[in-house]
N, C-alpha and C positions, 0 to 999 in steps of 0.2 A: 504493500500500500504506500509506503514511504517513497518507493521508486516512482510510482504513478503520480504522486503529489509533486515530486521533484520535476518530473517530465512536463507536467502542466504549468508549474511555476516558472519554467524557463520562458514561457510566452507571457511575460508579465504585462505586456501591453494589450493583451486580449482578455477581456472580462466577460465575454459571451461564449458559452460552450454549447455546441451542437453535439448530440449523442445519438448513436444508433440504438435500436432496442434489442432485437433478437441476435443471439450470439455475441452480444456486447453487454447489455444491461441484465438480460436474463438468458438462460440456456434451457435447452430441452433435453429430456432423458431419451427421446425418440427422434427418428428422422422427421424433418419438418412436415413432410406429406402425411405422416402418420396421425398428426393432429386432425387432419381433415377426415381420415378414416374414423377417428373417434367421434368427430362431429356427426358423421353418417350413422354410426352406431346409436348415438343418442336420439337422432331424428327418427330413425326407424322405430325405436322403442317408444318414444313419446307420442308419435302420430300413428303408430301401428301401420307403417307403410309396408305393403306386401312384397318386400324384396330384401336381399341381404345388404348389409352395410357397404360391402365392397362395390355393389352395383350403384348405389346412391353416390358413393365417392366418385365413381367414373362419370356419372351424370353431371356432377358439379364441376369436375375438371374439364369436361368437354364443353359445358356451358360457358365456362370462363374463356376457353380457347376460341369458341365461336364469337363471343362478344369482342375479344381482342381483334379478331380478323375483321369483324363487321365495323368496328369503330376506328380501325387503323391505329390502335394504341398498343402499348405494352400491356400484358395482362395485369401487371402491378398497378396500372393506372386506371383500371376499370372500376367504376363506382360500385361500392359494396351492394347498394340497393338494386343495381342492375343485375347483379349476379343472383340475388335472392329472387327477383322477379322471373328471370329466365329459368331457374331451377323449378320454381313454383309452376310455371306454365308447362314445363316438360312433364311434371308429375301429374298435373290435372289433365292434360291432353292425352296422356296414355292411360288414364283411369287408374292411376296408382295412388291418387289422393282424392278423397271425397268429403264433402261437407266441412271443409276447413277454410274459413275466410282468410284472405291474404294477410290482414293485420296480425292474426294469431300465428300464421305460418312464419311471418317475419320476426315476430317476437321470439318464437321458439328457435328459429334459425340462429339469431344472435345469441340466445342463451346457450345453445348447444356449442357454438364456437367458443364462447367464454369458458364453459365448463371443460371442453376438450383441452384448451390451452392451459388453464391453471392445473389440470390433472397431470401435465407432463413438464411443467416449468420449475426451475429453481433459480434463485437470484445470484448475481455476481456480487457477493457481499463486499469484495474489495473495491470495486468501482462505485458501488452505492455509498460506501463510507467516504470515499474520496469526493464524490459529488456533494455529500452532506457538508464536508469541510469547506468546499469552495462556495457553496450556497450561503453558509454562515458569514463568509467573507464578502458577500454582496454580489457575487457573480450571478448573471442571468443564465439559466439553463433551458434549452429547448430540445424536445424529443423529435427526431426526424427518422422516419422508417419507411422503407418500401415494403408494404404489406397489404394483404387482401382484406383485412378486417377494417371495420369503420372506426372512426375516432371515438365514438361512444363506447364500443366494445373495448378498445385499448385503454380508455380511461378507467373502465371498470376493472381491468386487469391491474392497472397501476394502483388503484385503490385496494384491490385484494392483497397486493404485495406491500401495501402501506408505504409507497414511494411516490404517490401522486403529488405530494407537497413539494417535491424537488423541482418541478417543471413549471416554467412560466407559460408555456403553450405546447401543444402537440400538433405535429404536421405529418399526415400520412398520405402516401401516394394514392391510395384508393379513395381518399376524401377530396383531395385537391386536384387530381388529374395530372400531377407531375411526379417524376420519380428521380431518385438519386442515380439509378441505373442509366437513365438517359441524360442525366446531368441537369435536367430542367427544374428540379426541386430547389436547388441552391439559390439561383437568382429569384425564384418565386418567393422564398422565405425572406431573403435579404430585402426585397422590395416591400413585402408585407409588413416587416418589422422596422423598415427605414434604417437598416443597418449597413455599415460599411464592412466589406470583407476583411479589412485590417483589424476589426474588433473581435473576430470570431476564430475559434479553434474547434475542429471537428474530431470526434472520438468514435472509432468504429472498427469493425473486424474485416470488412471487405475491401481488398486492395483496389478494385475497380471503382465501386460506387462510393466508398467512404474516403478513399485517399486520392486516387487519380482525378476523379470528377470534381472533388472539392478543390483540388489544386488548380484545376482549369479556371476556377472562379476566384482564385486568389486566397483560398482558405487553406492553411496548413492543417495537417492531421496527425493524430496519434494513432498509430496502427496497432490494435490489440490482436495479436496473431491467433491466440487460442487454438493451437494445433490439436490439443487433446480433445477439445469439443468438436472440432471439425472432423477429426478422425472418428469420434463416436457417431456423429451423424452418418458418415459413410458406412461404418460398421453396422449401424442399425438398419441398413438396407438388406442385410443378411438375416438369417434366422427365420423363425416362423411364429405366428400367433399361437399355434398349437403348442409349441414347446414352452413359450412364455406362460401360457395358461396352465399347462401341466405343472410347471415349476412352482407357481403360486399355490396351487391346490396341494401339491405334495408337501410344501413347506408348512402350510396350515395343518394338514393331516398329521404330519410328523410331530409338530409341536403339541397338538392335542393328545397324541398317544403317549407323549412323554410327560404330560402335565399332571398326572395323578387324578384326572377326572375321567373315569372310564366311559368310553363311547362318545366323548365330546367331539370326536371327528364327525359325528352326525350333523354338526353345524353346516357341513357342506351340503347335505341333503336339504336342510331347512333354508339355507341361503338361496339355492337355486329354485326351490319352490317359491320363495318370496319374490324373487326376480320374475319368475314366470307368471305369478299371480298379478304382479304390477303390470306386466306387458299385456296380459289378457284383459285385465280390468280397463286399461287404456283403450285397447282394441274394441271392446264391447261398450265403451262409453259409460262405464259404471260410476255412479256418483257416491254410492254408499256401499261399504262392505260390512257384513255382519259376521264376526268371528264367533263361532259356536263354542260354548263351554263343553269340556274343560280344556281340551287340547288347543283350542283357539286362543287361550290366554297368552301363552308364550309366542304363538304365531303372530298375534296382534302386536306384541312388543317389537318383534322383528320387522314387521311391515311398517310400523310407525317410524322405526329407526331408519329403514331404507328410504322412506319418503323424506325424512328430515335431512339425510345425508345426500340426497339426490341432486340438490342444488337447482331444481326446477320449481322452486316455490312460487314463481310468478304464474305458473300454470294452475288450473283449478285442481286443488288438492283433493284426493279421494278421502272422503270422511270414513272413519272406521268406528265401529261400535262392538261392544262385547255383549253378546246375547246369551244369557244363561238358559241353557236347555239341556235336556238329556233324552235318551231314548224313552225313559219312563214318562217324563213330562210331555214330550212331543207326541207320544203315542196316545196319551189321554186326550190331547187336543183333537185328534183325528177320530175319536170314538163316535160311532153312529148310534142312533136309537137302539136300545137293547134288543128288540126283536130282529134287527138287521145286522147286529154286530156278532161276528164269529170269532173275534179276538185272534185273527189270523197272524198278526205281527207277533203277538206273544206266543202263539202256538208254534210258529216257525222257529222262534229263538229259544223259548223256554217251555217246551211241552210238558216237562216233568215239573209238577207244582203241587202244593198243598192248598187247602182252603185258606189257611192263615196267610200263606205267602201271597195268595191272590188278593185277599182283602187288604193286606199291608201295602199293596201296590197303589191303592187309592188313598187320597188324603182324608180318610174317614176318621172321626174321633173314635176313641176306644169304646165309648158308649154305643155309637152307631154300629160298630163291628160286632159288639156283643148282642145287640138287638137283632142283627141279621142272623147270627149263628143260632139264636133262639128259635128262629123260624125254619131251621133246616134240621130234619130228623137224621139220625145216624151220622152225626158229624164226627169226623176223625181228622187228626192233623197229619195223617200219613200222606206221602207224596204219591200222586197218580202219574203213571207214565203218559197217560193221555187225559189230563185233567179236564180239558174243555169238552171232551165227549163223555165225561164221567157222570154218574148218577148225582153226585154232589153238585155238579154244575147245573144239572137240570132243576134240582131243588132251588138252587140259588136264583136262577132265572125266574122262578115262580114266586119268589119271596117279595111281598109288597114293600117291605122295608128296604130291601136291596134295590128294587125298581125305583123307589122314591129317591134314595141316596144317590143312585147312579145318574138319574136325570138331573138332580140338583148339582151334582159335581160337574157334569158335562157343561151345564150353563155357567157355573161359577168359574171354571177353568178357562172357558172361551172368553168370558168378559174380562177376567184378570189378565190373560195373555194379550188380548187386544189392547188393553190399557197400557200394558208394559211395552208393547211394540210401538205404540204411538208416542211413548215418552222419549224416544230417540230423535224425533223430529225429522225423520226421513220420509220422503214422499213415495212410499212403496206402492200406493194406488196407481201412480203414474209410471214409476220406474221399475216396479217389481222388486223382489228381494234377491240379493246376491249373498249367499252364505259361504263361509269359509270354514273348513274343518280338515282334520287329518284323513278321514275316509270312514267307512270303506265301501258303502253301498248307497247311502243316501236316505236312510230311514227317517231321520229328523226332517230332511228336506221334503220328503213325500208327505209326512204328517202335517207339516206347516202348510204345504200346498193344498191338502184336503181341508185344513182348517179355514183357509182363505177361499173355500168353495170352488177351487180350481179356476178362479177368475183372474188371479194375479200370478204371473209367472214367478217361479222360485228357482233360481239358478244356483248350482252348487259347484264350488271350486275346491277340489280336494288334493291333498298331497298324493293320494293314490286311490284308484277304484279297483276293488277286488271282487265286487259282486254287481250283478245287474238286476235291478228290481224293475219297476215300471217306468222306464225312461220315455218321456213324451215331450212334445213341443214346449209345454209349460214347466217341465222339470229337467231342462238340459243340465248336464253335469260333466265336469272335466277332471280327469286324473292328471295332474300337471307333471308329476314325476314318473308315474306309471299308471297304466290303465288296461283293463281287459276289454274295454269298449272303445271303438267298434271291433277291435281285434287286439291280440297281444303278441308280443314277440319275445326274443331272447332277453332283452333288457327288462321287460315287464315281469317275466317269470322270476328273475333274480331279485329285483328290487322289492317285490311284494312278499318275499319269503319271511322277513322278520318284522311283520306288521306290529306285533306286540311291543317291540322295543321302541318303535316310533311313538306309540301311545305313552309308554312309561316315561320317556325322556321329555314328553310334552305335558306332563302332569301339571296340575294347577294348585295354588295354595288354598283352595276352598273345596267344599264338598260338592256332591252331586245334587242337581236340582230335582226335587221330588214333585213339586207342584207350584202353583202361582197364587198370589193374593192380590188384592186391589192396592196394596201398598199405601194405605191411608195413614195419616198422622206420622209421616216420616218412616214408616215401617218398610222393610225390604219387600220388593214385589215377588221374591222367590222364597220358597221353603227348601232348605238344603240339609243334607246330612253328610258329615265328613267322618268316615269310618276311622277310628283311632290309629289302626295299623297303617292305613293309607296316609294319614296326616304325618305320622312319624317318618315314614319312608320319604315323603316329599321334603320335609324339613331337614332330615339328616343326610339324604343321598342326592335327591334330584335337584333341589334348589341351588346347591353350590355348583353343580354341573351347568345349570341354565345360566348362572351368572358368568361362568367362564365362557360358555358358548356365545353369550351376548357380546363379550369383548372381542372374541375371535370373529364374530359376524362383522363387526365394524372394521377389523383388519382386512377381512376378505373384500369388503366393499372398496376400501381404499386401494388395495393391491390390484384388484381386477378392473378398476375404473379405466385404467390406461391401457387396457388390452381389448382388442376387437375380436372376441371369441364367438364361436357359433354354438347354437344349442346342441348340435351333434357332438361337439367336443365335450360339452357338459354331460350329455347322456352317457357317452363312453366312459368318462371318468367316474361318475357316481355308480355306474354299473360294476365296473371293476373293483371299486372300493367296497361295494356291498358284497361282492364275491369274497374278497380278502377278509373283510370283517366277519362274515359268516363262517368261513372255514378255518382261519388261523386264530380262533379265539383262545386266549390263554387262561390260566387258572384265575388270575386276578379279575378278569372280566366275567368269568363264569361265577365267581363268588359274588360279584356285584349283581349279576342277573338274579341269583338266588335271593339276595337281600331285597331288591326292589320288587320282586315278584310277590313277596309276602304282603305287599300293600295293594295288590290288584283286587279291587272290590267290584263285585257284580251286584247292581242295585235292583235287579229284577229276578224273580224266581226264588232260588234257595239262598240268596244273599251271601254267596260264597266269598271268602277272602283268600287270595292267593290263587296261583295257577299251578297245575300239575300236568306234565306230559306223560301220556301212557301210549306206548307203541301199539297196543291193541286197538287204539282208536283208528288206526290206518286200515281202511277196508280193502285196499288193493293187495293182492298176493305178493309175496317176496319175489317170486320169479318174474312177475309182471313189472315190478319196480326195477329189478336188475336190467331187464330188457329195455325199459324206458331210459334208464340211466345211460346205457351204452349208446342208444340211438340219439336221445336228446336229454342230456344230463340236467339242463336247466329246468326241465319239467318236474324233477324230483328235488330240486334245490331246497324247497321248503321243508323237506324231510331231513336233508343233510344237515341243515343248520340246527336241528334239534338233537342230533346224535351226541355231540360233545356235552351239552348241558345235562342230558340224560345220564351219560356215563360218569360225569362229574358227581351228580347227585347220588349215584350208586357206588362211588368210590373207585371207579375204574378209569379215571381220566388218563392215566399213564398208558392205557391201551388204545387211546384214540388217535395217536400220531399218524397212522396210515391214512386217516381222513384228509390230511393236508395234501396228499397226492391228487385228490379229486380236483383241486383248483387247476392244476396243470392239464388234467384230462379235459375239463370243461373248456378251458381256453383253446386247447388243441382241436377239440370237436367243433367249436364255433369257427375257428380259422379254416379247418378242412372243409366245412360246409360252404363257406363263402368262396373258397378257392375252386373246389371241384363240383359242388352241387349248387351253383349260384343261380339256378333257375327258380329256386325257392319252392320247389314242388314237394319237398319233404318238410314236415314240421317236427 
């Protein structure tokens, strides 16, 4: 810094400094053209443009070249607004942009350029400190840059770097129509400021534009050579986005695995789900997202964080809400009049049930439940394998007290839930409801759709879809990380195998919703129950992991912002990570799974706490499983991931090491099919 001060001080008769911007005042971590690639990435995401970012990048560069030829100017002298207009027309006229007015497009265009630039820039602290020194001595300093951005955007960048106070004025080639490259910017600025060239010293890195052309107009220059930065720019033409993306993900994954927080690498799954949720919500013009309890609690935190870090706050922000609901509370909302109700949802999920379990499912008082039982002869508290077809159920349907309580509860729950739903202030009558949850089939979505009398569309955005219920126009649903609908592939089979772990890592700090109340006098609109073991598991095990994942989520956002990666890269990475996580599970992780499984609470049916895997539950024969494994091992991956936990629980973990070899067979099988059976006729 002393050397730079000394070099400037030699020109003691020149009290006006002109300075270049890029590769002088600030540097980039990427090649200059890559900033435009990032601009394209952000534009595609924010406007849901149906093309890859690379294609939009090409459209912009070709639009600029066309304007330069049309106007007979250097591309550096083309007005920024002209470029925006040309790109806008090209997208609209090719039907790649719909219902986006030009003012909004222009605003987003500028914001995307700003975000792209600050994502890859870092300051030349030495030069900035030197300029601060001379500014305090009364020097006037002017920024002069040959650049495609507008003066407005550059001034925002200066403000971001907290260096805007250094400059008396800013002159950009794209704003004034003159450039240093052509030499015309120097006389323009001298004339504009009524300066004599003898008063001015130029500082820059480009020999032609900043040194030779300045000299032609009588302005001496300090040439900042910056060989290392120029070399980095050239080097950044090499390499690939795929490798950069993979490196970031591997770094985060490795750090998570070493952190002492088991399975915290699942933050990668949750991050890319959040990103895809944002992209889809923008694409579908969603104004409000309702995150369903309880897995939606942490997912909402991540989505809110993503929006806050996104730097597109000038855009209409998607409003997020946390809707407390459970299968139990949502199913009650969808109940039909008793003569028409077959309790199909409960039958499908919990056919084995006792009278007490069934009555406990309703928010009846103890007095009401006792009155009902008094009207049923031969009552027992034994479980019925087919409770809803049992004699007890027939007696129950005939009970006047049950009929009365059932009808009253249907009315109370519907009124209370409607009141609760309206309290969020979302216009769901006009926009419909957009629900967000971990998955897996859409039970709550369908129940709410029925509650709304099938008149208001209820859309579901899930981490994954593992089941197909009654999907129709009013109940569209999307599995953003994996889905069996409309079809499933290798990646879906692998990612859906460990569904229970997704749920456990997304646990919430509150209990399950049992029913709704009118929430009068400041009371909660929900009645909840937090099973003690479940609460203990969350507080002791899950909460610390979520805190750590939240911090790594922010690191992921920052590290990936400057990389233009595709969703295909994402899918390949998270699929391979799921394979590795499922197969190479160590003792520490298996112990953790055992601990958190103790808190898995089922709030319908027998109200079981904990989960237990029994190999006898597998209906397929062993021979059939082996044949399937040899042909399409991903189809039985959901069984493979349960072998180590089962052997660990039985004390035979030491015998499970051969399972590790299945990872390599699965990878080989997938590779071989793509190489030799690429017609896709075998599944």
